C-alpha positions in Angstrom: 61.8 76.3 171.0 63.4 79.0 173.7 66.5 77.4 174.2 67.1 77.4 170.3 66.2 81.0 169.4 68.2 82.1 172.1 71.2 80.3 170.5 70.2 81.9 167.4 70.0 85.4 168.4 73.8 85.3 170.0 74.8 83.7 166.9 73.0 86.6 164.9 74.4 89.5 167.4 78.0 87.9 167.2 78.0 89.1 163.3 77.7 92.6 162.1 73.9 92.9 160.9 73.0 89.5 161.5 75.2 88.1 158.2 77.3 85.4 158.5 81.0 85.4 157.3 81.9 84.7 153.4 82.7 80.7 152.8 85.1 80.6 149.9 85.3 76.8 149.9 81.7 77.1 148.2 81.8 77.7 144.6 78.8 79.7 143.7 76.9 78.6 140.8 77.5 80.3 137.1 74.7 81.1 135.3 74.3 81.9 131.7 74.1 84.8 129.7 70.9 85.7 128.4 70.0 84.9 124.5 70.7 88.2 122.6 67.7 89.9 121.0 65.8 89.1 117.9 66.8 90.8 114.6 64.5 93.7 113.5 62.2 92.4 110.4 62.8 93.8 106.9 64.2 97.3 106.2 64.6 98.4 109.6 67.7 96.6 110.0 69.0 98.4 107.5 68.0 102.0 108.3 70.3 102.7 110.9 73.9 101.6 109.6 72.3 103.4 106.1 71.7 106.7 107.8 75.1 106.5 109.3 76.8 106.0 106.4 75.2 108.8 104.7 75.8 111.0 107.6 79.6 109.7 108.0 79.6 110.6 103.9 78.1 114.0 104.1 80.6 115.1 106.8 83.4 113.8 105.0 82.4 115.3 101.9 82.2 119.1 103.7 85.3 118.0 105.4 87.5 117.5 102.3 85.8 120.2 100.2 86.1 123.2 102.5 87.0 125.7 100.0 86.0 129.3 100.9 84.9 130.4 97.4 84.6 134.2 98.7 88.3 134.8 100.0 88.7 138.3 99.2 85.4 139.2 101.2 86.6 137.2 104.7 89.9 138.6 104.2 88.4 142.3 104.4 86.3 141.5 107.1 89.0 140.1 109.0 91.4 142.8 108.2 88.6 145.7 108.8 88.2 147.2 105.5 85.0 148.6 104.9 82.9 147.3 101.9 81.6 149.6 99.6 77.7 148.4 98.9 78.2 148.9 95.3 81.2 146.6 94.6 79.4 143.9 92.9 81.3 141.0 91.0 78.9 141.6 87.8 79.9 145.1 87.1 82.4 144.0 84.5 79.3 142.4 82.6 77.0 145.4 83.0 79.7 147.2 81.3 79.7 144.8 78.3 76.0 145.1 78.3 76.3 148.8 78.1 79.2 148.7 75.2 76.7 146.3 73.1 73.9 148.8 73.1 
């Protein structure tokens, strides 16, 4: 047994880390892929697609309907004009109510 073990140690010492070189003539076994996971029961399979559709619809709605209703205010803010505290859009309505009295 010492003769066989000494030849094994010399053969292992010849290769790096005691590993043998790759033999490309041997075809490796091809393993089958695992089966897919089971489907979710009941309404769980519809929750993720429905929430994604709702989210994309909401984002799309606000992207398409991005109209700035208060353009004068933002234009005044960007130009640096000081806005007066008493400037309301309902001043005209207040004047009409006073005239009716």
